[in-house]
LUMNUPA-345058 format. One line per field, with one value per atom (N, C-alpha, C): x, y, z; residue number from 0. Coordinates in steps of 0.2 Angstrom, whole numbers. Layout:
N
x = [X;...]
y = [Y;...]
z = [Z;...]
resi = [NUM;...]
//
This chain:
417
x = [690;697;701;700;704;709;718;723;723;725;728;733;725;731;731;725;723;720;717;711;703;697;696;692;692;689;681;682;676;670;664;657;658;655;653;648;648;641;636;637;632;631;631;629;624;619;616;616;615;615;610;611;605;604;598;594;590;593;589;585;577;577;575;577;577;584;584;588;587;593;592;596;592;597;605;606;614;611;617;618;618;615;610;603;604;595;595;590;586;585;588;585;578;576;570;572;566;569;559;555;549;547;544;540;535;532;527;522;518;514;508;508;501;497;493;488;483;479;474;478;484;488;487;486;485;489;492;496;494;497;493;499;497;502;509;509;515;520;517;521;524;519;521;528;527;532;536;537;543;549;545;549;551;545;546;552;555;562;567;568;576;576;569;569;572;568;569;577;578;586;590;589;594;595;591;593;593;594;593;584;586;578;577;570;569;565;565;562;557;550;546;544;546;545;542;535;538;531;531;524;524;519;517;514;515;510;505;502;498;498;492;491;494;494;498;508;507;516;516;511;514;519;520;524;519;518;509;504;500;492;491;495;496;501;505;506;504;507;504;502;498;500;495;500;497;490;486;479;474;470;468;468;464;461;468;475;480;482;481;482;480;476;477;480;484;486;496;496;500;504;498;498;499;498;500;505;507;515;520;519;525;526;518;516;521;521;524;533;533;543;543;540;542;544;540;537;545;549;555;560;559;564;568;566;569;564;566;562;560;555;553;552;556;553;548;547;540;547;547;550;547;544;539;542;536;538;533;536;531;537;533;539;539;533;536;535;541;543;543;544;543;537;535;526;524;520;519;513;509;505;500;499;493;493;496;494;491;493;489;483;481;476;475;481;485;491;490;496;504;507;516;518;519;521;528;531;537;539;545;547;544;544;542;539;537;533;538;539;544;539;543;540;543;538;540;545;550;550;546;547;542;535;533;523;521;527;527;520;520;515;521;517;520;518;524;521;520;516;514;519;519;522;520;523;521;520;514;513;515;517;516;512;507;500;501;502;503;511;518;520;519;515;514;509;504;500;506;510;514;520;521;523;518;514;508;508;507;507;511;518;522;521;519;519;514;509;501;503;508;513;514;521;523;520;513;509;505;502;502;506;514;516;518;518;518;512;505;501;499;506;504;510;513;517;526;525;533;539;544;547;552;554;554;552;554;553;560;558;564;559;562;561;563;560;564;565;573;575;580;579;585;581;585;584;578;578;573;566;566;558;556;552;550;556;556;562;567;570;575;575;572;570;572;569;568;576;580;588;590;589;594;593;598;599;598;597;595;586;583;577;574;577;572;577;571;573;567;563;560;565;560;563;561;555;554;558;555;557;562;556;559;565;567;573;578;583;589;595;595;601;597;606;604;596;600;595;588;587;579;578;582;580;580;582;583;577;572;568;564;562;555;559;565;570;571;571;571;567;558;553;549;550;549;551;557;562;558;560;555;547;543;537;535;542;539;544;549;550;546;544;539;531;530;525;527;532;534;537;542;547;553;553;557;552;548;542;546;549;553;560;561;570;566;569;569;574;574;580;577;583;583;589;585;588;590;598;599;603;602;607;615;619;626;627;622;627;621;616;613;615;619;624;621;619;616;621;624;627;622;625;620;617;615;613;614;610;615;620;622;631;635;640;642;642;645;646;642;636;628;625;626;623;625;632;638;630;632;628;622;617;610;611;617;618;619;624;626;618;613;608;605;604;598;604;608;613;612;614;610;603;600;593;588;594;594;588;586;579;578;583;585;588;589;593;598;600;606;599;608;605;608;604;608;610;615;619;617;616;612;616;612;614;609;611;608;600;596;590;587;582;575;572;572;570;576;580;587;592;594;599;597;592;593;597;602;608;614;616;619;621;613;613;615;612;614;621;624;629;628;636;632;628;625;623;616;615;608;603;597;594;590;592;586;581;585;578;574;574;569;564;570;565;557;563;557;551;554;549;541;545;536;532;533;529;526;521;517;522;521;526;529;524;528;532;532;536;540;540;545;551;549;554;555;554;558;564;562;566;572;572;577;581;578;581;586;581;584;586;584;584;590;596;603;603;602;601;599;594;591;593;595;598;609;610;616;621;625;630;633;634;642;645;651;654;652;652;650;656;656;662;661;663;660;661;658;655;657;654;656;653;646;648;652;656;660;666;669;671;668;662;658;655;656;652;656;662;666;670;668;669;661;657;651;655;657;658;666;669;674;671;668;662;656;653;647;648;647;646;639;633;628;628;626;623;624;628;629;625;622;621;625;629;631;627;625;624;629;626;628;634;633;636;638;637;639;633;639;640;641;648;654;654;654;654;661;667;674;670;667;665;661;654;650;657;662;667;672;670;676;672;667;661;662;663;661;668;673;682;681;678;679;673;672;666;657;656;649;644;641;637;631;630;624;627;625;626;618;616;612;611;607;609;599;602;594;597;600;599;601;606;610;605;600;596;589;588;584;585;592;594;597;595;597;595;589;587;590;593;595;604;605;613;616;612;615;617;614;616;619;621;624;632;631;638;640;635;637;639;638;640;646;647;654;658;663;666;667;668;670;664;660;653;653;650;648;643;640;634;633;630;627;626;625;623;626;626;630;629;623;625;621;618;615;609;606;598;593;593;586;583;585;576;573;576;575;567;567;561;556;556;552;546;550;545;538;537;530;524;529;525;529;531;532;539;542;551;554;558;562;569;574;578;576;576;574;579;583;588;588;582;579;573;568;559;556;551;547;547;550;550;551;555;558;566;568;576;580;586;588;589;592;593;589;582;578;574;572;570;564;558;552;547;543;539;535;532;523;519;514;506;507;502;501;505;510;514;514;515;516;511;505;495;499;501;500;507;512;518;519;520;519;524;524;526;534;537;545;549;546;551;550]
y = [691;697;700;705;707;711;709;711;720;724;733;730;732;731;724;721;715;715;712;710;707;710;708;700;694;691;689;686;687;682;683;680;673;668;662;662;662;659;657;653;648;650;655;659;664;665;671;677;680;688;690;697;703;705;706;708;713;720;725;724;724;724;717;710;705;701;694;690;683;681;675;671;667;661;656;659;660;665;664;666;665;660;655;658;659;663;657;655;652;656;656;662;661;664;664;658;656;649;648;650;648;641;641;634;629;632;632;625;627;624;628;635;638;638;632;633;637;640;644;653;653;658;659;651;653;647;650;645;638;634;627;623;617;611;610;610;608;615;621;627;626;626;627;620;614;608;612;616;617;620;625;630;627;621;619;615;612;606;611;618;619;624;624;628;621;616;612;608;608;606;615;618;622;628;632;639;644;653;657;657;656;659;659;657;653;660;660;665;663;666;664;667;664;665;665;666;676;678;682;686;690;691;699;702;708;714;715;714;713;708;707;702;704;710;709;709;709;707;700;696;689;686;684;680;673;672;668;669;666;666;663;657;652;657;662;664;667;666;671;680;681;690;691;699;699;704;699;701;699;703;700;693;689;684;677;680;678;677;682;679;675;671;667;662;660;655;656;663;664;664;666;664;657;652;645;644;646;645;647;653;659;655;653;648;643;637;631;633;638;638;641;644;646;641;637;631;628;628;624;631;634;639;642;642;647;655;658;666;665;671;668;675;675;682;682;689;687;692;687;691;694;701;705;708;708;710;712;717;715;714;708;704;707;716;720;715;716;713;705;703;694;691;695;693;689;684;680;682;686;692;687;680;675;672;672;667;669;677;682;685;682;688;697;698;708;708;713;715;716;715;715;723;723;731;733;737;737;745;744;754;756;751;756;747;749;744;740;735;730;721;716;712;706;703;701;693;690;684;678;680;676;674;680;678;679;679;683;688;692;697;705;707;715;716;721;725;731;734;739;745;750;757;757;757;761;767;772;775;779;785;787;785;785;783;774;771;766;764;770;770;770;775;775;770;768;761;756;755;748;750;756;759;756;759;760;750;749;740;737;740;736;738;744;745;742;740;736;729;726;719;718;723;724;722;728;728;719;717;710;704;707;703;705;709;708;708;710;706;696;694;686;684;686;686;685;688;686;692;688;691;698;697;703;701;709;706;709;704;707;707;716;717;715;714;712;716;718;723;719;715;709;708;705;697;705;709;712;712;709;712;719;721;729;732;735;738;738;732;731;733;731;733;741;744;752;756;749;751;751;747;745;752;750;757;752;744;740;741;741;740;744;750;757;763;764;769;776;778;784;789;795;800;807;802;808;807;808;808;801;796;788;784;790;787;791;790;794;789;796;795;790;790;784;785;792;795;792;795;795;788;782;775;772;776;772;774;778;783;777;771;765;762;759;756;761;765;770;771;771;775;770;763;757;757;758;755;760;766;770;770;768;765;760;756;749;753;756;757;762;764;773;767;762;758;754;751;745;747;753;757;750;749;745;739;737;733;726;725;718;725;717;717;721;725;721;724;720;718;720;720;720;714;716;710;713;714;721;716;717;718;717;716;718;721;712;713;711;712;711;702;704;700;699;706;705;712;712;718;726;734;736;738;730;730;735;733;734;731;735;733;737;733;734;744;747;754;758;755;758;755;750;746;748;749;751;759;763;771;769;765;764;760;755;751;758;764;769;772;773;777;774;767;764;762;764;765;770;776;783;784;781;785;778;773;769;765;765;759;754;749;744;739;735;730;727;726;721;721;721;719;712;708;702;702;703;704;697;698;694;696;694;696;689;692;689;693;690;691;687;685;682;681;688;689;690;687;689;684;682;679;677;672;666;664;662;656;658;666;670;670;667;667;661;656;649;646;646;643;634;632;626;623;617;616;618;618;622;619;614;607;609;611;611;604;600;593;593;594;597;599;606;612;612;609;606;600;597;592;594;599;600;607;605;613;608;609;607;604;603;599;605;609;614;620;622;623;619;612;608;609;607;609;615;621;626;628;624;624;621;615;610;613;617;618;625;629;637;637;637;636;638;634;636;644;646;653;658;655;657;658;650;646;645;650;649;645;638;636;641;641;644;639;639;635;637;628;634;630;636;638;639;639;639;646;650;657;661;659;662;669;671;679;682;678;682;689;687;693;700;701;707;707;701;705;710;707;710;717;719;727;729;728;731;730;724;724;731;732;737;744;744;751;754;748;749;749;750;749;742;745;741;734;729;722;720;714;715;706;701;695;693;687;682;678;677;673;670;662;661;655;648;644;643;643;643;634;629;623;621;624;620;625;622;627;632;629;632;638;638;645;647;647;651;653;650;655;660;658;663;668;669;673;678;677;680;682;678;682;689;687;693;699;699;703;704;696;697;695;698;697;689;688;681;680;674;669;667;667;663;656;651;647;645;640;640;630;633;624;619;620;615;613;616;615;612;611;607;599;599;592;589;593;593;596;597;601;603;598;600;599;601;604;607;611;617;612;610;607;601;599;593;597;604;609;610;612;611;605;600;593;592;593;590;594;598;605;600;596;594;591;593;587;592;590;595;593;598;596;590;589;583;586;591;597;596;595;594;597;604;609;607;602;601;604;607;612;610;604;601;603;606;609;611;617;622;622;617;614;611;612;605;613;619;626;623;622;619;615;611;603;603;609;609;607;615;614;607;604;600;596;595;592;583;585;578;572;572;568;566;567;565;564;568;568;573;575;581;581;586;585;582;577;569;572;569;567;564;561;554;557;562;565;572;572;577;576;580;580;577;575;574;579;578;585;581;585;583;588;586;591;594;600;602;602;604;604;597;592;585;582;582;580;579;585;581;581;577;574;568;567;562;557;549;544;543;543;545;541;532;527;525]
z = [497;498;491;492;487;488;487;488;484;487;483;478;471;465;461;464;458;457;454;450;455;456;461;459;464;465;459;454;453;456;456;459;457;462;462;459;452;447;451;455;456;466;468;473;472;475;477;472;471;465;467;465;465;458;454;451;450;450;453;459;459;465;466;464;464;466;470;472;467;464;460;465;463;471;466;458;457;448;446;440;434;433;426;426;421;414;408;412;404;399;395;388;386;385;381;374;374;366;365;360;359;361;363;367;362;359;355;359;362;365;369;366;367;361;362;353;354;361;361;364;364;365;370;376;382;386;393;397;396;394;395;401;402;407;404;398;395;394;396;395;403;406;415;415;412;414;408;402;399;404;408;411;418;419;429;428;425;422;425;418;421;428;431;438;442;440;444;446;437;436;440;440;445;443;438;435;441;439;446;442;436;432;426;424;417;413;407;402;398;400;396;389;382;379;372;368;369;370;374;378;373;367;362;368;367;369;365;361;354;349;349;344;338;332;327;330;334;339;339;339;340;332;333;326;323;326;325;328;329;331;339;338;344;348;347;355;359;365;371;366;369;370;375;381;387;388;392;391;397;400;408;407;401;402;400;401;399;411;413;421;423;421;428;426;419;415;417;416;417;427;432;438;439;439;438;437;431;427;433;436;442;447;449;455;454;449;447;448;445;444;452;455;463;466;465;472;469;462;460;465;467;468;463;457;453;453;451;448;440;440;432;429;423;418;412;408;405;399;395;385;385;385;380;374;369;365;359;352;348;341;338;331;326;325;321;313;309;301;301;309;310;311;311;315;307;307;302;300;293;292;292;289;285;291;297;304;309;307;314;310;303;301;300;303;304;297;298;293;299;297;303;302;306;306;307;302;303;301;299;299;296;287;281;277;271;266;264;266;260;260;257;259;264;268;274;270;270;269;273;280;284;282;281;278;272;268;262;258;265;263;263;259;262;269;273;278;278;286;284;286;285;289;296;300;308;306;308;311;315;319;322;328;328;330;331;328;328;333;334;338;344;347;353;356;351;354;356;351;354;359;360;366;373;374;380;380;372;375;380;379;383;387;392;398;402;396;398;402;397;396;404;401;407;417;415;422;421;418;420;420;418;423;429;431;439;443;439;439;442;438;437;442;442;448;444;442;437;440;441;446;440;433;429;422;419;410;406;400;396;392;388;381;377;371;366;362;361;353;353;351;345;340;337;330;326;326;319;320;329;330;329;330;329;332;338;339;339;336;330;323;322;314;313;318;321;319;323;324;319;314;307;301;299;294;289;288;282;282;286;287;288;290;294;288;284;279;280;288;283;284;285;285;290;294;300;307;313;320;320;316;320;312;306;302;303;300;297;301;308;311;315;321;325;333;335;338;336;331;329;327;326;324;333;338;342;347;343;348;351;347;349;354;355;359;367;366;370;374;370;371;376;374;376;385;383;391;394;394;397;401;395;396;402;401;405;414;412;419;423;419;422;426;422;424;430;429;436;441;441;445;446;453;456;457;455;458;454;449;448;442;442;437;431;427;420;416;409;408;398;398;388;387;380;375;368;368;363;357;353;346;349;347;345;340;333;327;323;318;314;309;309;306;297;296;287;285;281;278;277;281;280;288;291;297;303;308;315;320;320;321;326;331;337;337;335;333;338;335;335;341;343;348;354;354;359;363;359;357;361;359;362;369;371;377;381;380;385;388;383;383;389;387;392;398;401;407;406;406;409;410;407;406;413;416;422;419;412;412;414;413;412;419;423;427;424;418;416;408;404;395;396;391;389;382;378;372;364;362;355;351;343;338;331;325;324;320;315;312;311;315;313;305;303;296;292;293;287;286;296;295;303;304;311;312;309;310;313;315;315;324;327;334;336;331;334;334;327;325;325;322;319;315;315;309;307;302;298;296;301;300;293;289;281;278;282;278;285;291;297;295;294;293;289;282;276;277;284;284;288;290;293;290;282;281;274;272;266;260;255;250;246;245;239;244;248;255;256;258;258;252;245;243;238;240;240;247;253;256;254;253;252;246;240;237;235;242;242;247;252;261;264;258;261;260;257;254;261;266;272;278;278;285;283;286;282;290;288;294;295;303;306;310;309;312;319;325;331;337;341;345;352;356;365;366;369;369;363;357;353;352;356;356;361;365;369;366;363;359;357;354;353;361;366;373;374;376;380;377;371;370;374;374;379;387;386;396;397;393;392;393;388;391;394;395;400;409;413;420;423;417;419;418;423;424;415;416;407;409;403;403;397;398;389;387;382;381;372;373;366;367;366;366;375;380;387;389;389;393;396;398;403;407;416;420;419;416;414;410;407;402;406;411;415;421;423;428;423;417;414;412;409;408;416;422;429;427;426;428;422;415;411;413;417;422;418;417;415;423;422;428;430;425;421;416;413;411;407;399;399;396;396;390;389;384;380;379;373;369;373;376;383;386;389;395;391;386;380;380;380;381;389;392;398;404;407;411;417;418;425;423;420;421;424;426;432;438;440;446;445;440;438;439;436;436;443;448;454;457;456;459;456;448;443;443;443;440;431;432;424;420;422;420;411;407;401;396;396;391;384;384;380;373;373;368;360;355;350;344;346;342;334;335;326;325;330;325;327;328;324;329;335;340;338;332;329;327;323;319;323;327;334;338;333;339;336;330;326;330;333;338;345;346;354;356;358;357;361;359;362;359;361;359;355;350;347;347;352;354;359;362;370;370;365;364;369;367;370;378;380;385;390;389;391;390;395;395;400;400;403;411;409;418;419;417;418;424;431;435;437;440;439;442;439;441;446;448;454;453;453;453;449;446;441;436;436;428;424;429;426;421;423;421;413;410;401;402;403;401;398;393;388;393;391;393;392;397;395;395;398;396;389]
resi = [0;0;0;1;1;1;2;2;2;3;3;3;4;4;4;5;5;5;6;6;6;7;7;7;8;8;8;9;9;9;10;10;10;11;11;11;12;12;12;13;13;13;14;14;14;15;15;15;16;16;16;17;17;17;18;18;18;19;19;19;20;20;20;21;21;21;22;22;22;23;23;23;24;24;24;25;25;25;26;26;26;27;27;27;28;28;28;29;29;29;30;30;30;31;31;31;32;32;32;33;33;33;34;34;34;35;35;35;36;36;36;37;37;37;38;38;38;39;39;39;40;40;40;41;41;41;42;42;42;43;43;43;44;44;44;45;45;45;46;46;46;47;47;47;48;48;48;49;49;49;50;50;50;51;51;51;52;52;52;53;53;53;54;54;54;55;55;55;56;56;56;57;57;57;58;58;58;59;59;59;60;60;60;61;61;61;62;62;62;63;63;63;64;64;64;65;65;65;66;66;66;67;67;67;68;68;68;69;69;69;70;70;70;71;71;71;72;72;72;73;73;73;74;74;74;75;75;75;76;76;76;77;77;77;78;78;78;79;79;79;80;80;80;81;81;81;82;82;82;83;83;83;84;84;84;85;85;85;86;86;86;87;87;87;88;88;88;89;89;89;90;90;90;91;91;91;92;92;92;93;93;93;94;94;94;95;95;95;96;96;96;97;97;97;98;98;98;99;99;99;100;100;100;101;101;101;102;102;102;103;103;103;104;104;104;105;105;105;106;106;106;107;107;107;108;108;108;109;109;109;110;110;110;111;111;111;112;112;112;113;113;113;114;114;114;115;115;115;116;116;116;117;117;117;118;118;118;119;119;119;120;120;120;121;121;121;122;122;122;123;123;123;124;124;124;125;125;125;126;126;126;127;127;127;128;128;128;129;129;129;130;130;130;131;131;131;132;132;132;133;133;133;134;134;134;135;135;135;136;136;136;137;137;137;138;138;138;139;139;139;140;140;140;141;141;141;142;142;142;143;143;143;144;144;144;145;145;145;146;146;146;147;147;147;148;148;148;149;149;149;150;150;150;151;151;151;152;152;152;153;153;153;154;154;154;155;155;155;156;156;156;157;157;157;158;158;158;159;159;159;160;160;160;161;161;161;162;162;162;163;163;163;164;164;164;165;165;165;166;166;166;167;167;167;168;168;168;169;169;169;170;170;170;171;171;171;172;172;172;173;173;173;174;174;174;175;175;175;176;176;176;177;177;177;178;178;178;179;179;179;180;180;180;181;181;181;182;182;182;183;183;183;184;184;184;185;185;185;186;186;186;187;187;187;188;188;188;189;189;189;190;190;190;191;191;191;192;192;192;193;193;193;194;194;194;195;195;195;196;196;196;197;197;197;198;198;198;199;199;199;200;200;200;201;201;201;202;202;202;203;203;203;204;204;204;205;205;205;206;206;206;207;207;207;208;208;208;209;209;209;210;210;210;211;211;211;212;212;212;213;213;213;214;214;214;215;215;215;216;216;216;217;217;217;218;218;218;219;219;219;220;220;220;221;221;221;222;222;222;223;223;223;224;224;224;225;225;225;226;226;226;227;227;227;228;228;228;229;229;229;230;230;230;231;231;231;232;232;232;233;233;233;234;234;234;235;235;235;236;236;236;237;237;237;238;238;238;239;239;239;240;240;240;241;241;241;242;242;242;243;243;243;244;244;244;245;245;245;246;246;246;247;247;247;248;248;248;249;249;249;250;250;250;251;251;251;252;252;252;253;253;253;254;254;254;255;255;255;256;256;256;257;257;257;258;258;258;259;259;259;260;260;260;261;261;261;262;262;262;263;263;263;264;264;264;265;265;265;266;266;266;267;267;267;268;268;268;269;269;269;270;270;270;271;271;271;272;272;272;273;273;273;274;274;274;275;275;275;276;276;276;277;277;277;278;278;278;279;279;279;280;280;280;281;281;281;282;282;282;283;283;283;284;284;284;285;285;285;286;286;286;287;287;287;288;288;288;289;289;289;290;290;290;291;291;291;292;292;292;293;293;293;294;294;294;295;295;295;296;296;296;297;297;297;298;298;298;299;299;299;300;300;300;301;301;301;302;302;302;303;303;303;304;304;304;305;305;305;306;306;306;307;307;307;308;308;308;309;309;309;310;310;310;311;311;311;312;312;312;313;313;313;314;314;314;315;315;315;316;316;316;317;317;317;318;318;318;319;319;319;320;320;320;321;321;321;322;322;322;323;323;323;324;324;324;325;325;325;326;326;326;327;327;327;328;328;328;329;329;329;330;330;330;331;331;331;332;332;332;333;333;333;334;334;334;335;335;335;336;336;336;337;337;337;338;338;338;339;339;339;340;340;340;341;341;341;342;342;342;343;343;343;344;344;344;345;345;345;346;346;346;347;347;347;348;348;348;349;349;349;350;350;350;351;351;351;352;352;352;353;353;353;354;354;354;355;355;355;356;356;356;357;357;357;358;358;358;359;359;359;360;360;360;361;361;361;362;362;362;363;363;363;364;364;364;365;365;365;366;366;366;367;367;367;368;368;368;369;369;369;370;370;370;371;371;371;372;372;372;373;373;373;374;374;374;375;375;375;376;376;376;377;377;377;378;378;378;379;379;379;380;380;380;381;381;381;382;382;382;383;383;383;384;384;384;385;385;385;386;386;386;387;387;387;388;388;388;389;389;389;390;390;390;391;391;391;392;392;392;393;393;393;394;394;394;395;395;395;396;396;396;397;397;397;398;398;398;399;399;399;400;400;400;401;401;401;402;402;402;403;403;403;404;404;404;405;405;405;406;406;406;407;407;407;408;408;408;409;409;409;410;410;410;411;411;411;412;412;412;413;413;413;414;414;414;415;415;415;416;416;416]
//
């Protein structure tokens, strides 16, 4: 009950909540973190296990990352891309998550200049032509025809997500992936209808959102992951991001925005905060590259101090300006922080690293108000994307408090004794 003149009572983060046409069992979302367990670009038992653990552990929804909309849109050739051949495995995954009582979202997008052209054996698309530090190849400037094709591919990917049993799709408009790279003045120097003014630079993102919404309607929830700040000089920043968010709100193409930051192309640690695991990254590469990472990796992987809810100050400016439901991401490891997000007016929170360490953290938060995550923000999970993303402090797909798995998700789990 709200007393006249008083602030409204924040919602219970662990009670059911609406997300567009979808009802989640609570307001905690497992955010997208690349799983690294799809060597053939198709669903594996390991991928099912990866998402079944946080589902059994209490999240309202888990997000499958990263489902590319086209072959050149993958960050590497081992990623899933949304095509008919992927549907049977994706259906097996969504069924497994649903059996645990959680919803499941597919993060769809096009990696653009973040794609590894050497791995994909296809040029990486970008607003213009420049050397990508990830694939060490020149990007290819996207033509108007490319943009139309990629936009249609997002709609097709969303339709495949519906056919595969997903409850939601999350469009990737962050981290200098394709749509995000068009938003950035630093990366987008075009002089056509897709460059220059913010209205032009936002055409790709807004067009994709319209195409996806037109394709799926209210069949499933539609969200977008939007950068508030690229974390690089001359990049996309708060003032312009707010204007794009308002357009998405006005056009009614998204049911919620997940607010993020950083550039996978230029400054990835700006999102993660905490330690920069240079030695661990170097160890997974061949010797010549390993030496280069040890000597110069600090210029790319900057270390930022970790703070609980580190994106909250930026995100609160969006909350003050928008009525659209918002998902708070970044350094959420305690029940008190989840409740603070609700008190600040956020409808949902998203967690990632803490759930790698403890997949059942949400259930434990419900049972014990004082429980705290064991995640120490060392970021040594980041280099494990090449061998199966996991917290190295507890081992691949294992953990001292992880809930047991049964059925088809458990067949390929390693011995955790």
